[in-house]
C-alpha positions as CSV (number, residue, x, y, z in Angstrom):
1,X,8.3,7.8,39.6
2,X,6.1,7.5,36.0
3,X,8.0,7.3,32.9
4,X,5.0,9.2,31.2
5,X,4.3,12.0,33.9
6,X,7.6,14.0,34.8
7,X,7.3,17.3,33.5
8,X,10.6,17.9,34.3
9,X,12.3,15.1,32.3
10,X,13.6,16.3,29.4
11,X,14.6,12.6,28.2
12,X,12.4,12.5,25.0
13,X,9.3,11.3,24.8
14,X,8.2,8.4,22.3
15,X,4.3,8.1,21.7
16,X,3.9,4.1,20.6
17,X,0.7,2.7,19.4
18,X,0.1,-0.8,19.1
19,X,-3.9,-2.1,18.6
20,X,-3.6,-6.1,19.3
21,X,-1.8,-8.7,20.3
22,X,0.9,-9.0,17.7
23,X,1.6,-5.2,18.0
24,X,1.8,-5.1,21.7
25,X,5.0,-7.9,21.2
26,X,6.8,-5.9,18.6
27,X,5.8,-2.6,20.8
28,X,7.5,-3.9,23.9
29,X,10.6,-4.9,21.8
30,X,11.1,-1.6,20.6
31,X,11.0,0.1,23.7
32,X,13.1,-2.5,25.3
33,X,15.8,-1.6,22.7
34,X,15.2,2.1,22.6
35,X,16.0,2.2,26.5
36,X,19.1,0.2,25.9
37,X,20.8,2.7,22.6
38,X,19.8,5.5,24.8
39,X,21.0,4.0,28.2
40,X,17.6,4.1,29.7
41,X,17.5,8.1,28.5
42,X,14.0,7.9,26.9
43,X,10.5,7.8,28.2
44,X,6.9,6.4,26.9
45,X,3.5,6.9,26.8
46,X,1.0,5.1,24.5
47,X,-1.6,2.3,24.4
48,X,-0.2,-1.1,24.6
49,X,-0.9,-4.4,26.1
50,X,0.8,-6.7,28.9
51,X,4.2,-6.8,26.7
52,X,4.6,-3.0,26.2
53,X,3.3,-2.6,30.2
54,X,6.2,-4.7,30.8
55,X,9.2,-2.2,29.8
56,X,7.4,0.4,31.2
57,X,4.0,2.3,29.4
58,X,1.1,3.6,31.4
59,X,-1.9,2.4,28.5
60,X,-3.9,5.1,28.0
61,X,-6.9,2.6,27.8
62,X,-7.4,-1.4,27.5
63,X,-5.8,-2.7,24.3
64,X,-8.4,-5.5,24.0
65,X,-10.8,-2.7,22.9
66,X,-9.4,-1.8,19.6
67,X,-9.0,-5.9,18.7
68,X,-11.5,-5.8,15.8
69,X,-11.6,-8.3,12.6
70,X,-13.8,-7.6,9.6
71,X,-16.2,-4.4,8.5
72,X,-19.5,-6.4,10.1
73,X,-18.0,-6.6,13.2
74,X,-16.5,-3.3,13.0
75,X,-19.6,-1.4,13.3
76,X,-21.0,-2.5,16.6
77,X,-17.7,-0.7,17.9
78,X,-17.4,2.5,16.2
79,X,-18.7,4.9,18.9
80,X,-16.4,3.6,21.5
81,X,-13.7,3.7,18.2
82,X,-14.0,7.1,17.6
83,X,-14.1,7.9,21.4
84,X,-10.6,6.6,21.4
85,X,-9.8,8.1,18.8
86,X,-10.3,11.6,20.2
87,X,-8.8,10.4,23.5
88,X,-5.4,9.5,21.8
89,X,-5.2,12.3,19.7
90,X,-5.7,14.8,22.4
91,X,-3.1,12.5,24.5
92,X,-0.7,13.0,22.1
93,X,-1.2,17.0,21.3
94,X,-1.0,17.8,25.5
95,X,2.6,15.3,26.0
96,X,3.6,16.4,22.5
97,X,6.7,13.5,22.2
98,X,9.2,13.9,20.0
99,X,7.4,10.8,17.3
100,X,4.4,8.8,17.3
101,X,5.6,5.4,16.7
102,X,1.9,3.2,15.2
103,X,2.3,-0.1,15.1
104,X,-0.2,-2.4,12.4
105,X,-3.5,-1.9,13.5
106,X,-4.4,0.2,10.6
107,X,-7.7,0.8,11.0
108,X,-7.4,2.8,14.9
109,X,-3.5,3.9,14.3
110,X,-3.8,5.6,11.0
111,X,-6.9,7.3,12.1
112,X,-4.5,8.8,14.8
113,X,-1.9,9.8,13.2
114,X,-3.7,11.6,10.1
115,X,-5.6,13.4,12.7
116,X,-2.7,14.3,14.5
117,X,-0.8,15.4,10.7
118,X,-3.4,17.4,9.9
119,X,-3.4,19.6,13.3
120,X,0.2,20.1,13.7
121,X,0.7,22.0,10.2
122,X,1.2,25.3,11.7
123,X,3.5,23.6,14.5
124,X,7.3,24.9,13.9
125,X,8.5,21.7,15.8
126,X,6.2,18.9,14.7
127,X,6.1,15.3,15.8
128,X,7.8,12.8,14.1
129,X,4.9,10.1,12.3
130,X,6.4,6.8,12.1
131,X,4.8,3.6,11.1
132,X,6.3,0.1,12.2
133,X,4.6,-3.0,9.9
134,X,3.4,-1.6,6.6
135,X,0.1,-2.2,4.8
136,X,-0.5,-5.3,2.9
137,X,-0.7,-3.3,0.0
138,X,0.9,-6.6,-1.9
139,X,-2.2,-8.7,-1.0
140,X,-5.1,-5.9,-1.5
141,X,-6.0,-2.3,-2.2
142,X,-2.5,-1.2,-3.6
143,X,-4.0,2.6,-3.8
144,X,-3.3,2.5,0.1
145,X,0.2,2.7,-0.4
146,X,-0.2,6.5,-1.5
147,X,-2.3,7.1,1.2
148,X,0.0,6.1,3.8
149,X,2.9,8.1,2.6
150,X,0.8,11.5,2.4
151,X,0.4,10.9,6.6
152,X,3.9,9.3,7.4
153,X,7.1,10.6,8.0
154,X,8.9,7.0,8.0
155,X,7.6,3.6,7.0
156,X,9.4,0.5,9.4
157,X,8.9,-2.4,6.9
158,X,9.4,-6.1,8.0
159,X,9.7,-8.2,4.6
160,X,12.3,-7.0,2.1
161,X,9.7,-6.8,-0.9
162,X,7.5,-3.9,0.7
163,X,9.5,-1.1,0.4
164,X,9.1,-0.9,-3.5
165,X,5.6,-0.6,-2.9
166,X,5.9,2.9,-0.8
167,X,9.0,4.7,-2.1
168,X,7.7,5.5,-5.4
169,X,5.2,7.6,-3.6
170,X,8.0,9.7,-1.5
171,X,7.6,7.4,2.0
172,X,11.1,7.0,3.0
173,X,10.9,3.5,3.8
174,X,13.7,0.9,6.0
175,X,13.2,-2.8,5.9
176,X,14.1,-4.0,9.9
177,X,13.5,-8.0,9.5
178,X,10.6,-9.5,11.1
179,X,11.3,-10.0,15.4
180,X,9.3,-13.8,14.2
181,X,13.6,-14.5,13.7
182,X,14.1,-13.4,17.0
183,X,12.3,-16.6,18.6
184,X,14.2,-19.1,20.1
185,X,14.2,-22.8,19.1
186,X,11.9,-24.9,21.1
187,X,12.4,-28.2,23.2
188,X,10.1,-30.8,22.2
189,X,11.3,-33.5,24.2
190,X,11.6,-31.5,27.3
191,X,7.8,-30.1,26.7
192,X,6.4,-33.7,25.9
193,X,7.9,-35.4,28.7
194,X,6.5,-32.3,31.0
195,X,3.2,-32.7,29.7
196,X,2.9,-36.6,29.6
197,X,2.7,-36.4,25.9
198,X,3.6,-40.7,25.0
199,X,5.7,-40.3,21.6
200,X,3.7,-42.4,19.9
201,X,0.4,-40.0,19.7
202,X,-0.1,-37.9,16.8
203,X,0.7,-34.3,18.0
204,X,-1.6,-31.2,16.7
205,X,-1.3,-27.7,17.3
206,X,-4.3,-25.3,16.6
207,X,-4.7,-21.7,16.3
208,X,-7.4,-19.8,16.7
209,X,-6.4,-16.3,16.1
210,X,-5.8,-13.3,18.4
211,X,-9.4,-11.5,18.5
212,X,-12.4,-13.0,19.8
213,X,-14.3,-13.1,16.5
214,X,-11.6,-15.4,14.9
215,X,-11.7,-17.5,18.2
216,X,-15.9,-17.7,18.0
217,X,-15.8,-19.1,14.7
218,X,-13.0,-20.9,14.5
219,X,-13.3,-23.0,17.8
220,X,-16.5,-25.1,16.6
221,X,-14.8,-26.0,13.4
222,X,-11.5,-27.1,15.2
223,X,-13.5,-29.1,17.9
224,X,-15.5,-30.8,14.9
225,X,-11.9,-31.7,13.2
226,X,-10.8,-33.3,16.7
227,X,-14.0,-35.6,16.3
228,X,-13.2,-36.9,12.7
229,X,-9.2,-36.7,12.8
230,X,-9.8,-39.3,16.0
231,X,-11.5,-41.6,13.7
232,X,-8.0,-41.8,11.6
233,X,-5.6,-41.3,14.4
234,X,-7.1,-42.5,18.1
235,X,-4.1,-41.8,19.3
236,X,-4.0,-37.7,18.9
237,X,-3.1,-35.1,21.1
238,X,-4.1,-31.4,20.9
239,X,-2.3,-28.3,21.8
240,X,-3.4,-25.1,22.0
241,X,-1.1,-22.1,22.3
242,X,-2.9,-19.0,22.8
243,X,-2.1,-15.4,24.0
244,X,-3.1,-14.3,27.6
245,X,-5.7,-12.2,26.4
246,X,-7.9,-15.0,25.1
247,X,-6.7,-18.0,27.2
248,X,-9.2,-17.8,30.3
249,X,-11.9,-17.0,27.4
250,X,-10.8,-20.5,25.4
251,X,-10.2,-22.5,28.2
252,X,-13.8,-22.2,29.6
253,X,-15.3,-22.9,26.0
254,X,-12.7,-26.2,25.7
255,X,-13.8,-27.1,28.9
256,X,-17.2,-28.4,27.2
257,X,-15.5,-30.3,24.2
258,X,-16.4,-34.1,24.5
259,X,-12.4,-34.2,23.8
260,X,-9.3,-35.6,25.6
261,X,-5.8,-34.9,25.6
262,X,-6.4,-31.0,24.4
263,X,-3.8,-28.7,26.2
264,X,-3.8,-25.1,26.6
265,X,-0.5,-23.5,25.8
266,X,0.4,-20.4,27.7
267,X,2.0,-17.9,25.2
268,X,6.1,-18.7,27.0
269,X,5.6,-22.2,26.3
270,X,4.7,-22.0,22.3
271,X,8.1,-22.4,20.7
272,X,8.2,-25.4,22.6
273,X,4.6,-26.5,21.5
274,X,5.6,-25.6,18.0
275,X,8.8,-28.0,18.3
276,X,6.4,-31.1,19.6
277,X,3.8,-30.4,16.8
278,X,3.6,-33.1,13.8
279,X,0.7,-30.8,12.3
280,X,-0.7,-27.3,13.0
281,X,-4.0,-25.6,12.1
282,X,-3.8,-22.0,12.3
283,X,-5.8,-18.6,11.9
284,X,-4.2,-16.6,9.0
285,X,-1.7,-14.2,10.8
286,X,1.8,-13.7,12.2
287,X,1.3,-17.2,14.1
288,X,1.6,-18.8,10.5
289,X,5.1,-17.5,9.7
290,X,6.2,-18.5,12.9
291,X,5.1,-22.1,12.7
292,X,6.5,-22.1,9.3
293,X,9.9,-20.9,10.8
294,X,9.6,-23.7,13.5
295,X,9.2,-26.1,10.3
296,X,5.8,-27.4,11.1
297,X,3.6,-28.3,8.4
298,X,0.8,-26.1,8.4
299,X,-2.8,-25.1,7.3
300,X,-3.7,-21.8,7.2
301,X,-7.2,-20.7,7.6
302,X,-9.1,-17.9,7.0
303,X,-12.9,-17.6,7.9
304,X,-14.6,-14.3,8.7
305,X,-18.3,-13.2,8.6
306,X,-20.6,-13.9,5.4
307,X,-20.7,-10.3,4.5
308,X,-17.4,-9.5,5.3
309,X,-15.7,-12.7,3.5
310,X,-17.8,-12.0,0.1
311,X,-16.1,-8.5,-0.1
312,X,-12.6,-10.0,1.1
313,X,-12.8,-13.2,-1.8
314,X,-13.0,-10.3,-4.6
315,X,-10.6,-8.1,-3.5
316,X,-8.1,-10.4,-1.9
317,X,-5.3,-11.8,-3.5
318,X,-5.9,-15.4,-1.4
319,X,-2.3,-16.6,-1.9
320,X,-0.5,-13.5,-0.2
321,X,-3.1,-14.0,2.9
322,X,-0.3,-16.7,4.0
323,X,2.9,-15.1,4.7
324,X,5.5,-17.9,4.2
325,X,3.8,-18.7,0.9
326,X,4.2,-14.9,0.1
327,X,7.8,-14.7,1.0
328,X,8.7,-18.0,-0.6
329,X,6.8,-17.0,-3.7
330,X,4.8,-20.7,-4.0
331,X,1.9,-21.9,-2.2
332,X,3.5,-24.5,-0.2
333,X,0.9,-23.7,3.1
334,X,-2.4,-25.2,2.3
335,X,-5.1,-22.4,2.5
336,X,-8.9,-22.7,3.5
337,X,-10.7,-20.0,2.6
338,X,-14.9,-19.3,3.9
339,X,-17.0,-22.2,2.7
340,X,-13.2,-24.1,2.7
341,X,-12.7,-23.4,6.1
342,X,-14.7,-26.7,7.3
343,X,-13.8,-30.0,9.5
344,X,-14.0,-32.4,6.4
345,X,-11.4,-30.1,4.5
346,X,-9.2,-29.9,7.2
347,X,-9.2,-33.3,7.9
348,X,-8.6,-34.3,4.0
349,X,-5.5,-32.0,3.8
350,X,-4.0,-33.2,7.0
351,X,-4.2,-36.6,6.0
352,X,-3.0,-36.0,2.3
353,X,0.0,-34.1,4.6
354,X,0.6,-36.9,6.2
355,X,1.0,-39.4,3.9
356,X,3.4,-37.3,2.0
357,X,7.4,-39.0,2.3
358,X,8.9,-35.7,1.7
359,X,7.0,-33.3,4.1
360,X,9.9,-33.1,6.5
361,X,12.4,-31.6,4.1
362,X,10.0,-29.5,2.7
363,X,9.6,-28.1,5.8
364,X,13.3,-27.6,6.3
365,X,13.8,-26.0,3.2
366,X,11.1,-24.0,3.7
367,X,12.3,-22.5,7.1
368,X,15.7,-21.6,6.2
369,X,14.5,-20.1,2.6
370,X,12.4,-17.7,4.9
371,X,15.4,-16.8,7.4
372,X,17.5,-16.6,4.2
373,X,15.5,-13.7,2.8
374,X,14.6,-12.4,5.7
375,X,17.7,-11.9,6.7
376,X,19.0,-8.8,8.5
377,X,22.7,-9.2,9.8
378,X,23.5,-9.6,13.7
379,X,20.9,-7.0,14.4
380,X,17.5,-7.9,15.8
381,X,14.5,-6.7,14.1
382,X,13.8,-4.2,17.3
383,X,17.4,-2.9,17.4
384,X,16.8,-1.7,13.8
385,X,13.8,-0.5,14.3
386,X,14.9,1.6,17.3
387,X,18.0,2.8,15.4
388,X,15.7,4.2,12.7
389,X,13.9,5.9,15.0
390,X,16.5,8.1,17.0
391,X,17.8,8.9,13.7
392,X,14.6,10.6,12.6
393,X,14.2,12.5,15.5
394,X,17.6,13.5,16.4
395,X,17.7,17.2,16.8
396,X,14.3,17.3,18.2
C-alpha cells in the first residue's frame, strides 16, 4: 500500500517539497529521520527526486521541471511553473497534511507556501509551514527576511549566523547544521586504483553544476581550460562528478571533446573523487562547501546569462556566493564571476595555487575550522530537523 494514499491511516502526513538535487538529498535525509524518530509511524507526499523517492515519496511531478537558474532563463518556463504551483497547492489542500516542509528552491516553494498561508486563514486546524535552507539574505536582498517571516511558522537554518537575520522579524529559527558534514571521508588510493589513474598525474575535478543552464555555460569553458592546462601539465586526469539527472547529458557532451583521460563520476563515488583530486573548479553552490570540507583547493565559478548576470553583479555580495568563504570570514577560495570566468583566468589561478607551498596546510585548517563552526554535536542535521518538525506539529 502507498505511503500517501491510505485515507484510513491516522499516521501524520508530512508534505515535503524539494525543487532541485541538493534539496532532494536534504529531503531524503529528513524523511529517513522522521521515520526513525516515529518508528515508521509517518506518511509522506510532495515533490522530490530520486533520493526522496527511495525513502517512499511518490512525487507529484518530476523534480527536473523546477530546475531554473536566473531571471532570463525563468521566463520561458513561467507557464509550466505556475501550473505546478496550482497543482501543488491543490494537492496540499486535498491531502491536508499536518505540515508542509519546503526545502530551498524559493522561487517555487515560497509561492506555494504563500498561497497555503492565504487560503488557510479561516481554517481552525492550520497546516504548519516549515522551510528548510534559509534564503541567503546575507548575500543579497536582505528585505526577504521580513517577507519570509510573514509566510512560515518555523525556519530551519543550515548555518549558525542565519538566525540573527530572521528572529528579529518574529520567525522561529533553528540552526540544524549542514548535511555536508555527514559525508564520509573519501578513499583516494582505492579510487585511483579502480580507475587506473597513475600516481604522477595531476587530478582535476570539474563540477559544472546541477542545472542544464549552468552546464551549458560552463562546460565549453571547462573544455578550453583542460586544453590550456595540458600545455603546462601533459599528465592530466579529469574527473567530473555529476548528479544522476544530468549524467547522460554531460556524458554526451564530453564524448565530443578532443580530450583524453576524462571520467564521468557517479554521485555515489563523489567523495572518493574529491579525495583523489589535487584541484577542483566548480559552479557555485553546496558542492563548493563539500569540496572545502574535503580539503580540495577549489576555484568557484559563477556565470549567468548576460542580462541576469548584470542584475546580479549589482545586487549580490560576491564573496558571500562562496559558502566556505562566508563561514571562514575570508576569501580563501577564489571566485571568478561573469567575464572573469574564462579558461585563461582559471588556468592562471590553478597554476598560482599549484605553486603555493602552504596550500595543503591552508586546506586542512579551512576544513577543520568549517567543521568547528558548523558543529551540532553528535546529532545529524537530518535528525535535528526532524525533531524540530515533530515538536512543531505535536498535538495537531
